[in-house]
LUMPAVEX-300962 format. One record per residue (C-alpha): residue number from 1; residue in three letters; x, y, z. Coordinates in steps of 0.25 Angstrom, whole numbers, m for minus. Layout:
# residues N
zalum:marza:x:y:z
NUM:ALA:X:Y:Z
...
# end
This chain:
# residues 527
zalum:marza:x:y:z
1:MET:m67:33:45
2:PRO:m72:37:32
3:LYS:m63:35:21
4:PRO:m53:47:19
5:PRO:m56:56:6
6:THR:m41:55:3
7:THR:m33:42:m1
8:ALA:m20:47:1
9:LEU:m15:58:7
10:ILE:0:62:3
11:VAL:9:71:12
12:GLY:18:78:4
13:SER:18:84:m11
14:GLY:33:82:m16
15:PRO:35:73:m27
16:THR:33:60:m19
17:GLY:18:65:m14
18:LEU:15:71:m28
19:THR:19:58:m35
20:LEU:9:50:m25
21:ALA:m2:58:m26
22:ILE:m2:59:m42
23:ASP:m1:45:m42
24:LEU:m14:43:m33
25:ALA:m21:53:m39
26:ARG:m21:48:m52
27:ARG:m26:35:m45
28:ASP:m38:42:m41
29:ILE:m33:41:m27
30:GLY:m38:52:m18
31:VAL:m25:59:m13
32:ARG:m21:72:m7
33:ILE:m7:77:m5
34:ILE:m2:88:6
35:ASP:10:96:8
36:LYS:15:104:21
37:SER:23:114:11
38:PRO:13:126:8
39:ARG:19:128:m5
40:PHE:24:119:m15
41:PRO:39:119:m15
42:ARG:48:124:m26
43:SER:60:117:m22
44:SER:68:110:m33
45:ARG:72:99:m23
46:ALA:73:85:m31
47:LYS:79:86:m44
48:GLY:70:77:m51
49:PRO:64:63:m53
50:ASN:72:51:m58
51:PRO:69:41:m69
52:ARG:59:32:m61
53:SER:52:45:m56
54:LEU:50:51:m70
55:GLU:44:38:m73
56:VAL:35:39:m62
57:LEU:31:54:m65
58:GLU:28:49:m80
59:ASP:18:39:m73
60:LEU:11:51:m66
61:GLY:10:59:m79
62:VAL:20:70:m75
63:ILE:32:66:m82
64:GLU:33:75:m95
65:GLN:29:88:m85
66:VAL:42:82:m76
67:LEU:51:83:m88
68:ALA:47:95:m94
69:ALA:50:103:m80
70:GLY:64:96:m78
71:SER:75:92:m86
72:ALA:85:81:m87
73:PRO:97:80:m78
74:LEU:108:90:m81
75:PRO:123:86:m83
76:MET:131:88:m71
77:ARG:143:98:m71
78:LYS:152:96:m60
79:TYR:162:107:m56
80:ARG:174:106:m45
81:ALA:180:119:m41
82:GLY:170:126:m49
83:GLU:176:119:m62
84:VAL:168:110:m70
85:ILE:173:97:m69
86:ALA:163:88:m77
87:ASP:150:87:m83
88:THR:141:74:m80
89:ASP:127:70:m85
90:PRO:124:56:m77
91:TYR:112:54:m86
92:ALA:120:56:m99
93:ALA:120:41:m103
94:ALA:105:39:m99
95:ARG:94:36:m109
96:PRO:80:32:m108
97:THR:76:18:m111
98:PRO:64:11:m115
99:ASP:61:6:m101
100:ALA:66:19:m93
101:PRO:62:32:m101
102:TYR:68:41:m90
103:ASP:83:40:m89
104:ARG:87:51:m80
105:PRO:81:60:m68
106:TRP:74:74:m72
107:LEU:76:86:m65
108:ILE:64:94:m60
109:ALA:62:102:m48
110:GLN:55:95:m37
111:TRP:45:107:m37
112:ARG:42:107:m51
113:LEU:40:91:m50
114:GLU:31:92:m39
115:GLU:24:104:m47
116:ILE:21:94:m59
117:LEU:16:83:m49
118:ARG:7:92:m43
119:THR:1:96:m56
120:ARG:m2:82:m59
121:LEU:m7:79:m46
122:ALA:m17:91:m47
123:GLU:m22:84:m60
124:TYR:m28:74:m51
125:GLY:m34:85:m43
126:VAL:m24:83:m32
127:ARG:m17:95:m26
128:VAL:m6:96:m15
129:GLU:m12:102:m2
130:LEU:0:111:3
131:GLY:1:116:17
132:SER:m4:102:23
133:GLU:6:98:33
134:LEU:4:83:40
135:THR:5:83:54
136:GLY:m2:70:58
137:LEU:m6:56:53
138:ALA:m17:47:59
139:GLN:m21:34:51
140:ASP:m30:22:54
141:ASP:m33:10:46
142:ASP:m41:19:35
143:SER:m34:32:34
144:VAL:m24:42:37
145:THR:m27:56:43
146:ALA:m16:66:41
147:SER:m16:78:50
148:LEU:m11:91:44
149:THR:m7:105:50
150:GLY:m19:114:53
151:GLY:m29:103:57
152:ARG:m32:97:44
153:GLU:m33:81:42
154:ILE:m32:73:30
155:ALA:m37:59:29
156:ALA:m32:48:19
157:ARG:m32:34:18
158:TYR:m17:35:16
159:VAL:m5:45:18
160:VAL:9:46:10
161:GLY:20:54:17
162:CYS:28:62:4
163:ASP:31:73:14
164:GLY:47:71:12
165:GLY:59:68:22
166:HIS:52:75:34
167:SER:40:68:32
168:ALA:28:70:41
169:VAL:21:58:37
170:ARG:33:49:39
171:LYS:35:55:54
172:LEU:20:55:58
173:LEU:21:42:54
174:GLY:33:39:63
175:VAL:41:32:53
176:PRO:55:31:54
177:PHE:64:39:44
178:GLU:78:32:46
179:GLY:91:36:41
180:SER:102:46:41
181:THR:106:61:38
182:ASP:120:63:33
183:GLU:123:77:38
184:GLU:136:77:31
185:GLN:129:76:16
186:ALA:122:91:17
187:MET:118:99:5
188:VAL:110:113:3
189:CYS:101:112:m8
190:GLY:91:124:m15
191:ASP:85:130:m29
192:VAL:95:141:m32
193:GLU:94:151:m44
194:LEU:108:152:m51
195:ALA:114:159:m62
196:GLY:126:153:m71
197:PRO:127:139:m71
198:ASP:122:130:m82
199:ARG:108:125:m81
200:GLY:112:113:m90
201:LEU:120:106:m79
202:TRP:119:102:m64
203:HIS:131:109:m58
204:GLN:139:103:m47
205:TRP:151:110:m40
206:PHE:158:100:m30
207:ASP:170:104:m22
208:GLU:177:97:m10
209:ASP:169:104:0
210:GLY:155:104:m7
211:GLY:148:106:m20
212:VAL:136:114:m27
213:MET:126:108:m36
214:LEU:116:115:m45
215:CYS:106:109:m54
216:PRO:97:118:m63
217:ILE:82:117:m59
218:PRO:74:113:m72
219:GLY:64:123:m76
220:THR:70:136:m69
221:ARG:79:145:m75
222:SER:90:148:m64
223:GLY:86:136:m53
224:TRP:96:127:m48
225:TRP:97:115:m38
226:PHE:107:119:m28
227:GLN:113:109:m20
228:ALA:127:110:m12
229:SER:135:105:0
230:PRO:132:115:11
231:GLU:141:126:17
232:THR:145:124:31
233:ASP:147:134:41
234:ALA:159:136:51
235:ALA:153:124:60
236:GLY:152:115:48
237:ARG:138:115:48
238:PRO:130:117:34
239:VAL:125:132:31
240:PRO:110:132:28
241:PRO:107:134:13
242:SER:105:148:8
243:LEU:106:157:m4
244:GLU:120:162:1
245:SER:125:148:5
246:PHE:121:143:m9
247:ARG:130:155:m15
248:ARG:142:151:m7
249:LEU:141:137:m10
250:PHE:138:140:m25
251:ALA:150:149:m26
252:LYS:159:140:m18
253:HIS:157:128:m26
254:THR:155:134:m40
255:ARG:164:145:m40
256:LEU:153:154:m46
257:PRO:147:166:m39
258:GLY:137:163:m28
259:GLU:128:175:m33
260:LEU:125:166:m46
261:LEU:115:159:m35
262:THR:103:169:m33
263:ARG:93:161:m26
264:ALA:92:149:m17
265:ALA:79:143:m13
266:LEU:73:131:m6
267:LEU:86:129:1
268:SER:89:116:9
269:SER:99:107:16
270:TYR:101:93:14
271:ARG:107:81:21
272:VAL:107:67:15
273:ASN:95:59:22
274:GLU:95:45:21
275:ARG:81:40:27
276:LEU:70:30:25
277:ALA:56:29:32
278:ASP:56:14:37
279:ARG:42:13:31
280:TYR:35:19:21
281:ARG:20:15:26
282:VAL:13:17:40
283:GLY:m1:13:38
284:ARG:m8:22:28
285:VAL:3:32:27
286:PHE:15:30:18
287:LEU:29:38:16
288:ALA:34:41:2
289:GLY:46:49:m4
290:ASP:55:57:6
291:ALA:47:54:17
292:ALA:51:40:17
293:HIS:64:41:11
294:VAL:76:52:11
295:HIS:90:50:5
296:SER:102:57:m2
297:ILE:97:65:m14
298:ALA:109:57:m22
299:GLY:102:52:m34
300:GLY:88:60:m33
301:LEU:80:49:m29
302:GLY:72:56:m16
303:MET:61:63:m24
304:ASN:61:50:m34
305:THR:60:40:m24
306:GLY:48:47:m18
307:ILE:41:49:m31
308:GLN:43:33:m33
309:ASP:38:31:m20
310:ALA:25:38:m22
311:TYR:24:30:m35
312:ASN:25:17:m29
313:LEU:15:21:m18
314:GLY:3:27:m26
315:TRP:m1:16:m34
316:LYS:m2:7:m21
317:LEU:m8:17:m13
318:ALA:m19:19:m24
319:ARG:m21:4:m26
320:THR:m24:3:m11
321:ALA:m31:14:m10
322:THR:m41:9:m20
323:GLY:m42:m5:m15
324:GLN:m35:m10:m27
325:ALA:m24:m16:m18
326:ALA:m23:m20:m5
327:PRO:m17:m11:7
328:GLY:m4:m21:6
329:LEU:0:m14:m6
330:LEU:4:m2:2
331:ASP:16:m9:8
332:THR:23:m11:m5
333:TYR:25:4:m6
334:GLU:36:2:6
335:GLU:39:m11:1
336:GLU:44:m5:m13
337:ARG:48:9:m10
338:LEU:55:8:4
339:PRO:67:m1:m2
340:ILE:68:8:m13
341:ALA:69:20:m4
342:ALA:80:12:4
343:ARG:87:9:m9
344:THR:86:23:m14
345:LEU:93:29:0
346:ASP:105:19:m4
347:ILE:105:24:m17
348:THR:106:38:m14
349:ALA:116:36:m3
350:GLU:125:29:m13
351:ARG:123:40:m23
352:LEU:126:51:m14
353:ARG:139:43:m10
354:ALA:143:42:m23
355:THR:140:57:m26
356:LEU:148:62:m14
357:GLU:161:54:m18
358:ALA:158:58:m34
359:ILE:159:74:m29
360:LYS:172:72:m21
361:GLU:178:71:m35
362:PRO:178:81:m47
363:GLY:167:79:m57
364:GLY:160:71:m47
365:GLY:144:75:m46
366:LEU:131:71:m43
367:ASP:131:63:m56
368:SER:136:52:m46
369:ALA:121:50:m39
370:VAL:116:46:m52
371:THR:114:32:m55
372:PRO:103:22:m62
373:GLN:98:20:m47
374:THR:94:35:m46
375:TYR:84:32:m58
376:GLY:75:24:m50
377:LEU:72:14:m62
378:GLU:80:3:m55
379:GLY:75:m8:m45
380:GLY:61:m11:m41
381:TYR:52:m17:m31
382:HIS:56:m31:m32
383:TRP:55:m34:m17
384:SER:41:m29:m17
385:SER:29:m38:m15
386:LEU:23:m30:m27
387:ALA:34:m38:m35
388:PRO:30:m53:m37
389:ALA:40:m62:m43
390:GLY:40:m59:m58
391:SER:51:m55:m68
392:THR:56:m53:m82
393:ALA:71:m52:m87
394:ARG:71:m38:m84
395:LEU:61:m35:m74
396:ARG:55:m39:m60
397:ALA:42:m36:m53
398:GLY:43:m23:m45
399:ASP:53:m17:m56
400:ARG:51:m3:m62
401:ALA:43:m6:m75
402:PRO:50:m1:m87
403:ASP:45:8:m98
404:ALA:46:3:m113
405:PRO:41:9:m126
406:CYS:30:2:m133
407:ALA:17:6:m142
408:ASP:3:5:m141
409:ALA:1:m7:m150
410:ALA:m13:m1:m154
411:THR:m8:12:m159
412:GLY:7:11:m161
413:ALA:9:24:m151
414:PRO:21:23:m142
415:ARG:18:18:m128
416:ARG:28:16:m116
417:LEU:26:7:m105
418:PHE:26:19:m95
419:GLU:14:24:m102
420:ALA:7:13:m100
421:PHE:11:12:m86
422:ALA:7:26:m84
423:GLY:m4:28:m74
424:PRO:m10:21:m61
425:HIS:m12:7:m66
426:PHE:m5:m6:m67
427:THR:0:m10:m80
428:LEU:1:m24:m86
429:LEU:11:m27:m97
430:GLY:9:m41:m105
431:PHE:22:m44:m113
432:GLY:18:m53:m124
433:PRO:5:m59:m130
434:GLY:3:m69:m118
435:THR:m1:m58:m109
436:ALA:m13:m56:m116
437:GLN:m23:m62:m108
438:ALA:m18:m57:m95
439:LEU:m18:m43:m99
440:ARG:m33:m46:m103
441:ALA:m35:m52:m89
442:ALA:m27:m41:m82
443:ALA:m33:m30:m89
444:SER:m48:m35:m87
445:ALA:m46:m38:m72
446:HIS:m38:m26:m69
447:GLY:m42:m15:m80
448:GLY:m43:m3:m69
449:GLU:m28:m5:m64
450:LEU:m21:m11:m74
451:ARG:m17:m8:m88
452:THR:m13:m19:m97
453:TYR:m3:m19:m110
454:ALA:2:m30:m119
455:VAL:17:m28:m123
456:THR:18:m33:m137
457:GLY:28:m34:m148
458:ALA:30:m23:m158
459:ASN:16:m17:m164
460:GLY:9:m26:m153
461:ALA:13:m39:m161
462:ASN:10:m52:m151
463:GLY:0:m45:m142
464:ALA:m7:m33:m148
465:ALA:m20:m41:m151
466:ALA:m20:m44:m135
467:GLY:m23:m29:m134
468:GLY:m37:m24:m133
469:ALA:m46:m18:m123
470:SER:m40:m24:m112
471:HIS:m25:m20:m113
472:SER:m16:m12:m122
473:VAL:m4:m17:m131
474:LEU:9:m11:m130
475:ALA:19:m14:m143
476:ASP:33:m17:m137
477:ASP:39:m12:m150
478:GLY:53:m11:m147
479:GLY:52:m23:m136
480:HIS:56:m12:m126
481:ALA:45:m17:m116
482:ARG:49:m31:m116
483:SER:63:m27:m114
484:ALA:61:m18:m102
485:TYR:52:m29:m95
486:GLY:60:m40:m99
487:ILE:52:m48:m107
488:GLY:56:m56:m118
489:PRO:49:m56:m132
490:ASP:42:m69:m130
491:GLU:39:m67:m115
492:ASP:24:m64:m112
493:VAL:25:m57:m97
494:LEU:14:m48:m89
495:VAL:20:m36:m83
496:LEU:12:m29:m71
497:ILE:16:m13:m70
498:ARG:14:m8:m55
499:PRO:7:6:m57
500:ASP:21:12:m51
501:ASN:28:6:m64
502:HIS:35:m6:m57
503:VAL:33:m20:m61
504:GLY:22:m27:m54
505:LEU:21:m41:m59
506:ILE:28:m49:m70
507:ALA:19:m62:m74
508:PRO:18:m73:m84
509:ALA:9:m68:m97
510:GLY:m4:m75:m92
511:ASP:m3:m72:m77
512:HIS:m15:m61:m77
513:ARG:m16:m66:m61
514:ALA:m4:m62:m57
515:VAL:m8:m47:m63
516:ALA:m20:m47:m54
517:ALA:m14:m53:m41
518:TYR:m3:m42:m42
519:LEU:m14:m31:m44
520:LYS:m22:m36:m32
521:GLY:m10:m38:m23
522:GLY:m6:m52:m27
523:ALA:8:m46:m28
524:LEU:9:m43:m13
525:GLU:4:m56:m11
526:ARG:13:m66:m19
527:ALA:26:m57:m15
# end
C-alpha cells in the first residue's frame, strides 16, 4: 500500500482537536482535521482554560489573544429568596508566582477560544473541513482509512478521535465507555440575552427547590451563560429548555420580571455523566478529550483535561511518525493520561458533592467547586516509564516543569524559562559550571531536537563563559530557577524538559549519556 499523504487525521474540531492539530502542524506533521458539523458552533459551553491550560496556550502562541478576548473570573454574588446574602471571590488571595505565572482560570466563550485556535492553525496552512462525518474506520499495520458520508475516504497513518462524549471514533473501535449517569442531578443551560443584572458579577440564586446561575459572557454587551435546575411537569419529568421555561425559572428564583430575559439560544439539558474509556489506543487510532472521559462540570475540568490530553499526545505522535522514537512511545499516552482522567473523575465528583452541600445553606455557591486541584498544576506522571529515577529537593521526573524569571546573560534582557521551553523541542537546563561539558556534548549530538541552556548565577557568574555557539546562558539573578527546581547554590545538575513541559530526566552534571539515552527511548527501557 502506498504511504498515506496524511500523517494524522483528527476527528473533531473542539479545543482538544484544535490543540492537537496546532501542535502537530508546528512540527511539520501532515495533519487534517474534520468535523461533522456544517458550520462552526457559537455555543459558549465551557467557561475557559485553567492555569495549566493557559500554560499550554502560551506555548502554542495564542496566550495574548486568549487573555484579550476573555476576563478574569468574576466575584460571585449569592442570593436567597431574591435577597443578596454574600459576595465571594474565590481567587482573591491568588497571586502569580515566579514558578506559576497564571494564578486563576480565564473566562472566555468556547466558540471564541476555538476561533482563536483555528486562526492559529490556519497560519500553518491547515483548516477545519466541515460537513465531514465519520462513518467507518479500517486499519492495517501501516495506515488507517476513514470513511465519510458521501462515499469519501481519507487515508492516514494515524487517526485521533477528539469528537466528544458521543464519539463516533470510540464507537467504531468498540471501546467500552463504562460509568454511570445520575438522573437526579439535572440542569438546563443556554446562552441568553438579559438586561438588568450587574455584569461585573457572577450571580447565583439558590432556593430550597432549585436555583439559577448567570455569568456574563466576555466580549458581549448583554450575553450571559444561563444555568438552572430544570422545571418539572405534573409527572415529575424535567421540562425541556425553552425561552419560556427560562423566563419562568428566572422569575421564580430571582424575583425579577421574566421579561428581562429577551433571548435564549443553544439550549441544552445536562445530566451528570461519569464515564471513562477502558483504553485510549487501538492500533493506530487514539481517543482524546471527552471521547475518552466525561465527568461532572464541577471544577471546570472537562475542556481542560482534553487540551492537556492533546498536549501530551502531540509530541509523541510527531516523534514516532518521523522516526525519532520507537512506536512504544505512543503507549505512554494512555499510560500517562488515563490515570489523570480517573483522578479527574474523582476530583469532579467530590467537588460536585461539596457544592451541592454548600448551596443548601445561605451563602453557599459555586466557589465550593474551586480548589487548587482544579488548577491543573499539581501532580505529574511519576508512574510513567518516561519518568526514570531522579529527583531534587522539590522535583521528581514526571513533574510539571516550573517557570522562573531569568535574564539573557549576553544582553541582560529578561527571559522566562517558559520562553526557553516554547516550541516543539526538548530543553536541557544545566545548573552550575560542572554541566558545561554535558551541555556542549548534548547540543552537538542532538541540536535538531534539543535546546541547551546553562543556568548561572547573577549576571551569568560561574558559567557564562561556558556559553557560545552550542548553547545559551540564562542568568538566574534572583535565584528563582534554582529555587523552583530545588537545586542548591553549590549543586551542579542536568534537567531535561520534555516538549510538553514536564520534567523528563534529572541527572548528575556530567551525565550527557543519560540525556542521549532518554532521547532515544532509553527511559522506556530503564523504567
